[in-house]
Each structure stands twice: as structure tokens, then as C-alpha cells.
N, C-alpha and C positions, 0 to 999 in steps of 0.2 A: 511697678506692680501695684494696682489698686485693689487692695484686699477688702472684700466685703464680708458681711456676716450672714450665714444661712438663716432663713426663717424656719420656724418649726412647721410651717405649712407649705414648704417648698414642694414643687411638683415631684411626684414619685414616678420613677421609670417603670414601664411595663416589661422591660427587657433587662434581665440581669444575667444573661448568658455569656457575656463577653469573657468572663473569667478573671479571677484575682489571685495573685501570689502574695501571701501575707508573710512577711519576715518577722520572726520573733527571736531577738538576741537572747542568749542564755548563758549565765554564769552561775552554776550551782542552783538550778531552779527546780529540782526534783519535787519540792513541796508544793509548788504553785502551778507548774506548767501544765500538768495533766488536766486539771479542772478548767483551766483557761482554754486550752485547745478543744476540749469536749464541748464547752458551752458555745464557743464561737462557731464550731462546726454545726451544732444543733440549730442555732439561729440562722446560719447561712443556708443549711439544708432545708429548713422549713420554708424559707423564702425563695428557694430555687436558685440560689446564688452558688456558682461553682468556685470554690476556694481551695487552693492548696496552701498548706502551712509549711514554711521553710524555717526550721529551727536551726539557729547557728550556734554551735558549741564554741564558746569563746574562752575555753580553759577550764571547763567543768572537771571537778574531781569527785563528784557525787554520782548519783544514779539518774541523771538527766537523760542519758541515752536509753536507759531501760524504760523510762516514762514514754519516750517517743515510740519505742518498739511496741509497748502495750497499746498506745493510741492507734498505731498503724494496724495492729492485729484486730482492732475493733472497727476496721474499715473506715477510719478517718484518714483522709489524704494528707499525710504529714511526712516530711522528709528531714533528716538530720544531715547537716554539713558542718565542716570544721573551719574555723578561722584562727590561725595561729597568732595573728597580730592582736594584742589585747586592746580593748576599748570598744564601747558601744558603737561608735561611728564606724570602726573597722568591720565589726560584725555585720552591721546592717548593709554596708557597702558590699560585702561578700555575698549576702543574701540577694541583693538586687542584681548582682552580676549573674547569679544562678537562675534567676527568674526568667520565664518565657511567656507569661500571660499578657493580655492586653492592658490590664490594670495591675499595679503593684503598690505595696505599702508596707508599713511596719507598725507594730504595737508592742507593748511590754507584756511580760509573762504573768502579770499579777492581777489582771482584770480591773485595774484602776479606771480604765475607760469602759463604760458599759458595752456589752457585745452588740447591742442594737445600733451603735454608732457605725458599725461596719456597713449596714444596709443603707443608712442615710448617706454615708460617704460615697458608696458606689453609685447611688442614684445621682449624686451631684456630678460625679465623673461622667456618667452616661448622659447627663444634661449638657455637657460641654466644658465644664470646669477642668482645668489641667492639673491643678494641685488642690487638695483638700487638707486643711490644717486643723487638727483637733485643738480646741481651746477651752480652758477652764475659766476664762476671764471675760470673754466677749458677752454681748447681750444674749440672755437666755441660758447661759452656762452657770455652773455653780459647783459647790463641794458637798458631797454627802458626808465624807470624813475629811477634815482639813489636815494639812501637813503640820508637823510641830512648829513652834514659833521660830526656832532658829532657822529652819529651812525656809519659812516664809520671808524672813528678813533678808536672807541671802538671795532668794529668788527675786525680790523686789529690786535690789541693787543690781543684780545681773541683768534683769530685764531692761532697766533703764539704760545700761551700757549697750545691750544687744540691739535695741531698736535704732540706734544710730547707724547700724549696719544693715538691718533688715527692713527698715521702714516701719510703718504703723501696723505691726502684728501684735495682737494683744497678749499672745502666749507662745513664745518660741519653743518652750521646752516640754510641752505635753507630748507624751510618747505615742502619739497616734497621728499618722500622716499617710495620705493616699495620693497616687499619681497616675497619669497616663504613662504607660511603660516607656514609650520612646523618649519622652521628656525626662523621666526619672533616670534612665541610664546615662544620658548626656550629663545631667546635673551631678550625679554621684561620681562619675568618672572624673569630673573636674574638681571634686573636693579632696582635701588632703588631711583634715583633722580626724583623729581616731577617738578622741575623748568625748565628754558630755557636751561640749560646745559645738559639736559637729552640726547640730540643728541650725545654729546661727549661720554658719558658713553656707549650709544648704539653702536656707531661706534668703540669705543675701544674694545668692546666685539666681534664685527664683525671681527676685526683684530685678536684678540686672538683665535677665532674659525677657522681662516683660510678660511673664506667663499669667494666665488667668487663674488667680488663686482666690479661694474662699475659706473663711473660718467656719468650722462646724462646732456649735456649742455642745459641750458634753457635761454630764453630771459626774464629777470625778471623785473617786474614793481613795484616800491615802492607804497604802498597804505597807505594813512593817516588812522588813527583809530586804529593803533596797540596798544595793551595793554602793550607793553614793554616800561618801563621807563628807559632811558639811564643811569641815575646816580644810582638810587636805585637798579634797577634790574641788571644793569651792575656789580655793586659791588658784589651783591649776586651771580651772575653767576661765577665770578672769585673764590669766596669761594667754589662754588660747584665743580670747577675743582679739588680742593684739596680733596673734598669728593670722586670724581671719582678715584683719585689716591689711596686713602686709601681702597676704595671698591675693586679695582682690585688686590691690594696686599693681601687682606684678603680672597678673594673667588676664587675658581677654574674657569677656562674658561667655558663659556656656549656655547651650540650649537655644540661642537666639536664631 
């Protein structure tokens, strides 16, 4: 996989009618989900992009379902499904399985990635790229609000270890990625991790399959309320990297 970085003046597609299913994993997101779906829908609708939002309930005990109901009542194309297996990777995998659009992808519920990235990403897919990887660290990217220092230190160490598996991807963990659907389904069905390191396994399989992948620079904003716990989940994520290595050694490449 030769990953390149999208230019800010890349060609814009005149046709955004192929359709996109956007998966949003949710664990107690009642405070953030509604505004995110509303803004993404507004941006997509203004641009003539057909987007369906698939919110995946990954163990919510709050009013996330009510938020989805209110959005649907406001004529936003949003659907709630359930994933009993805990973990962001498991939730996104369930959403991808549920999708049926030509393009699929996922994003976080907190608007850390600006909504306009959705249009840029779909344009890149329409131009022929098979995988679009949101990046906070490639040329042209940046932070509006940075993560706390502890998160940044942990992210640097994790990234150093992860790129031994994924190849030269500047940011494996940004919660925004888009795919051609046929490629995505093969890739996700081959993955096994359920936790935060699932992105690494996914991108490692993108590399093995030799897919045409491009990094999309985003202006990222840290949002309080993340379910990621730097110490406990950080240690688990490093352990999951070992699981990725073992999984790749044991299984053939997917999506090739």
C-alpha cells in the first residue's frame, strides 16, 4: 500500500449520488450524538450527498436511543442497531455488515473531525481511491484543540509500534475512515480485534491487500467525554498490537 496525502486542491467530483452509509459507534452518547448527526446531515444535504447514518448501540444505558428517534423524526436518515459485543471495533464491524451503500465509512460521535471532511472523502472515493484515511498528522492537517499531554505521549508510542504493521500511515487512530463498500466488507470480515487497536489491524490488511489508500488531512478538535482510559485502555491497546501481529501471520491477506 503506497499511501499518499490528499492535496487541498484535489479534483472535486461532480457526482455524489452513489450514496454513503456512515457508521457511528455509540456508548452513552446522548450529549453529543444529536448535534453531530444534525450537522453531518446538513453538510451532506447541502452538497447533494445521499448519506444514511447507522448508529451502533454498544451498551448504552443513557438516552442515546431517544436522540436517534428525535433525529429520525426530523427527517434525518438515521437508524439504530445494536451490537452486544463491547468494543469500538466490534461496533463498527456490526455497522459495516448492516450497510448496503456503494460507499461506507465510520466516524466518532463528537465532531472531532469537521463535517466538511465527509465531502472531501467521498470525492476521493469517487475519484478512484479505495480507502480514505482521516489524518491529524499528515501535511495540511492540524489540531484546533489538542489532546491532553498524557494522551499525546501514549499516542506517539502507540503510533511508533503500529506503523511496523501498517506501513507509512501518519495517523492510524483518527476516527474517520471511508471505503468502497465491496472492499470494506472483505476487510472488516477478516478482522478480529474489538478494541481501540482495531484500526491498526484494518490498515495492516489494507496494506496487505495492496489497496489504493490516501490520507485526508483534517483539522481535529479534542472533545472531552471520550470513553478511552489512557492507562487501562492504553495497556490493552499495546497488547492488541501483538494480537494483530499473530493474526496477520496466521491468516491470508483479505480483499486482494
